C-alpha positions as CSV (number, residue, x, y, z in Angstrom):
1,M,136.6,106.9,99.2
2,R,140.0,107.6,97.7
3,F,139.9,104.3,95.9
4,V,136.3,105.0,94.7
5,I,137.6,108.2,93.1
6,G,140.4,106.2,91.5
7,A,137.8,103.7,90.1
8,L,135.9,106.6,88.6
9,V,139.1,107.9,87.0
10,L,139.8,104.4,85.6
11,A,136.3,104.1,84.2
12,G,136.7,107.4,82.5
13,L,140.1,106.5,81.0
14,L,138.8,103.2,79.6
15,G,135.8,104.9,78.2
16,A,137.9,107.6,76.6
17,Q,140.1,105.0,74.9
18,A,137.5,104.4,72.3
19,S,137.7,108.0,71.2
20,P,139.8,108.8,68.1
21,S,142.8,111.0,68.2
22,H,142.7,114.2,66.2
23,G,146.2,115.5,66.7
24,Q,149.0,115.6,64.3
25,E,150.7,112.3,63.4
26,H,153.9,113.2,65.2
27,R,152.0,114.3,68.4
28,Q,151.2,111.4,70.8
29,Y,148.2,111.3,73.2
30,R,148.2,109.0,76.2
31,L,145.8,108.2,79.0
32,T,147.6,107.4,82.3
33,L,146.5,105.7,85.5
34,G,148.6,105.2,88.5
35,V,149.0,104.5,92.2
36,T,150.5,107.1,94.5
37,Q,152.2,106.8,97.9
38,V,152.2,110.1,99.9
39,T,154.4,110.7,102.9
40,M,154.1,113.7,105.2
41,Q,156.8,114.9,107.6
42,S,155.8,117.2,110.5
43,P,157.3,118.2,113.8
44,D,153.8,118.3,115.3
45,A,152.8,114.7,114.5
46,D,153.9,111.4,113.0
47,P,151.5,110.9,110.0
48,A,151.2,107.5,108.4
49,S,151.7,107.1,104.7
50,Y,148.7,107.6,102.4
51,A,148.0,105.5,99.3
52,T,145.7,106.8,96.5
53,V,144.8,106.3,92.8
54,G,144.7,108.9,90.1
55,G,145.2,109.5,86.4
56,G,144.6,111.8,83.5
57,L,145.7,112.8,80.0
58,V,149.3,113.1,78.6
59,V,150.3,114.8,75.4
60,R,153.8,114.4,74.0
61,Q,155.2,116.7,71.4
62,P,158.6,115.9,69.8
63,L,161.2,118.7,69.9
64,L,164.5,117.4,68.7
65,G,165.6,113.9,68.2
66,S,164.7,111.8,71.2
67,V,163.7,114.8,73.3
68,S,160.0,115.7,73.7
69,I,157.9,118.1,75.7
70,Q,155.1,116.6,77.7
71,P,152.2,118.6,79.2
72,E,149.8,116.6,81.4
73,L,146.4,117.0,83.0
74,L,146.1,114.8,86.1
75,L,143.7,114.3,89.0
76,N,145.8,113.3,92.0
77,Q,145.2,113.1,95.7
78,K,147.3,114.1,98.7
79,G,146.7,113.2,102.3
80,A,147.9,112.0,105.6
81,E,146.6,109.6,108.3
82,I,147.0,111.0,111.8
83,R,146.9,108.2,114.4
84,A,145.5,108.6,117.9
85,E,147.6,107.8,120.9
86,E,145.5,104.7,121.7
87,D,143.2,103.4,118.9
88,G,141.8,105.0,115.8
89,G,142.7,108.1,113.8
90,I,141.6,110.4,111.0
91,E,142.5,110.3,107.3
92,Y,142.8,113.8,105.9
93,G,142.7,113.9,102.1
94,A,142.5,116.4,99.3
95,G,142.1,116.1,95.5
96,Y,144.2,118.3,93.2
97,L,144.1,119.1,89.5
98,E,147.7,119.0,88.5
99,L,149.3,120.4,85.4
100,P,152.8,119.0,84.9
101,L,155.1,120.3,82.1
102,L,158.0,117.8,81.6
103,F,160.9,117.1,79.3
104,H,160.8,113.5,78.1
105,L,164.0,111.8,76.9
106,K,164.0,108.3,75.5
107,T,167.0,106.0,74.9
108,P,167.6,103.7,71.8
109,A,165.8,100.4,72.1
110,V,167.7,97.5,73.6
111,R,166.0,94.2,72.8
112,S,162.8,96.1,72.0
113,V,162.8,97.8,75.4
114,V,163.0,101.6,75.4
115,V,164.0,103.3,78.6
116,H,162.9,106.9,79.2
117,G,163.4,109.7,81.7
118,E,161.2,112.7,82.6
119,A,161.8,115.9,84.6
120,G,160.1,119.2,84.9
121,G,157.7,121.2,87.1
122,F,154.0,121.2,88.0
123,G,151.3,123.5,89.3
124,A,148.2,122.3,91.1
125,V,144.8,123.6,92.3
126,K,142.8,122.0,95.0
127,L,139.4,120.7,94.0
128,F,138.0,119.1,97.2
129,E,138.9,117.9,100.7
130,R,137.5,115.1,102.8
131,Q,138.1,113.6,106.2
132,T,137.5,109.9,107.2
133,P,137.5,108.7,110.8
134,D,138.8,105.2,111.2
135,D,135.6,104.1,113.0
136,L,133.4,105.2,110.0
137,D,133.1,103.8,106.5
138,V,132.1,107.2,105.0
139,A,134.1,110.3,104.2
140,F,132.8,113.8,104.8
141,N,133.9,117.4,104.5
142,T,133.7,119.6,107.6
143,G,134.1,122.7,105.5
144,I,137.4,123.5,107.1
145,S,140.5,123.6,104.8
146,F,143.5,121.7,106.1
147,F,145.5,121.8,102.8
148,R,146.8,124.8,100.8
149,R,144.6,125.8,97.8
150,T,147.5,125.6,95.4
151,N,150.7,123.6,95.1
152,V,153.8,123.8,92.9
153,G,156.9,121.7,92.7
154,I,159.2,119.6,90.6
155,I,158.9,116.0,89.2
156,A,161.6,113.5,88.2
157,G,161.0,110.0,86.9
158,I,162.2,107.0,84.9
159,G,160.4,104.3,83.1
160,A,160.3,101.9,80.2
161,T,158.2,100.7,77.3
162,I,158.1,96.9,77.1
163,P,156.6,94.9,74.2
164,I,154.1,92.2,75.3
165,R,152.8,90.2,72.3
166,D,151.2,92.8,69.9
167,R,151.0,95.5,72.6
168,R,153.3,97.7,74.5
169,L,153.3,98.3,78.3
170,R,154.4,101.8,79.3
171,F,155.1,102.6,82.9
172,T,156.9,105.3,84.8
173,A,158.1,105.6,88.4
174,R,158.1,109.2,89.6
175,R,159.1,111.3,92.6
176,A,157.4,114.7,93.2
177,W,158.5,117.4,95.6
178,G,155.8,120.0,96.2
179,L,155.6,123.1,98.5
180,R,157.6,122.7,101.7
181,N,154.5,123.2,103.8
182,V,151.2,121.9,102.4
183,A,149.4,122.0,105.7
184,R,147.3,125.0,106.9
185,N,147.3,126.2,110.5
186,V,143.8,125.4,111.7
187,E,143.3,126.8,115.2
188,D,139.7,125.4,115.7
189,Q,140.2,121.7,115.2
190,P,137.0,119.7,114.9
191,F,138.7,116.3,115.6
192,E,140.4,114.9,118.7
193,V,143.2,113.8,116.4
194,A,144.4,117.2,115.2
195,F,145.9,117.8,111.7
196,P,149.4,119.2,112.0
197,A,149.9,122.9,111.4
198,R,153.1,122.2,109.5
199,G,153.7,119.3,107.1
200,K,155.8,118.8,104.0
201,T,154.8,116.0,101.6
202,R,156.8,113.8,99.2
203,T,155.1,111.6,96.6
204,W,156.0,108.4,94.8
205,S,153.9,107.4,91.8
206,L,153.8,104.4,89.5
207,L,152.0,105.3,86.3
208,L,150.7,103.1,83.5
209,R,150.0,104.6,80.1
210,F,147.4,103.7,77.4
211,G,147.8,104.8,73.8
212,L,145.1,106.5,71.8
């Protein structure tokens, strides 16, 4: 299910690429698509890592020289896979609408390759949740909220723009630190493999960007 959501994001991004840009000439618009690896640490469980796909829109406004400010609108997913003692487990996932605001710094080109760094903060609002047992191929929502409704944190990343024939490949590797505890304490657990009452997440992302 999480990769189906990623496929829908990709389809939307590719469709939006045909749309013209109406911003000022010095303002840049980008579509971004990436893969995310989420890890959760909890004293109550040993969650497995969680891989998802997400993406959205990036706007870059130059400020001074090589420094720009970069607001973004992203659909990202968080989650954790809680394994049973014997076989099976439950994947707990949540989709968030994230609003990062970053400072973007790029270096002078070296052999046509431009390295850049990004850092700033983000806020996020939860859009949906879902749970997927290992023995089923479908995801469902029990109506119980396992993740916080909102999330805030900081982001830092580094990337590069590499020329490939007549195009440019833009990619960024990021690390995000959100709220210390993203898990909610759910007393009435509907699954045998319980979601932990305490859990802090850390996120690695690899993003590709498409110019408009």
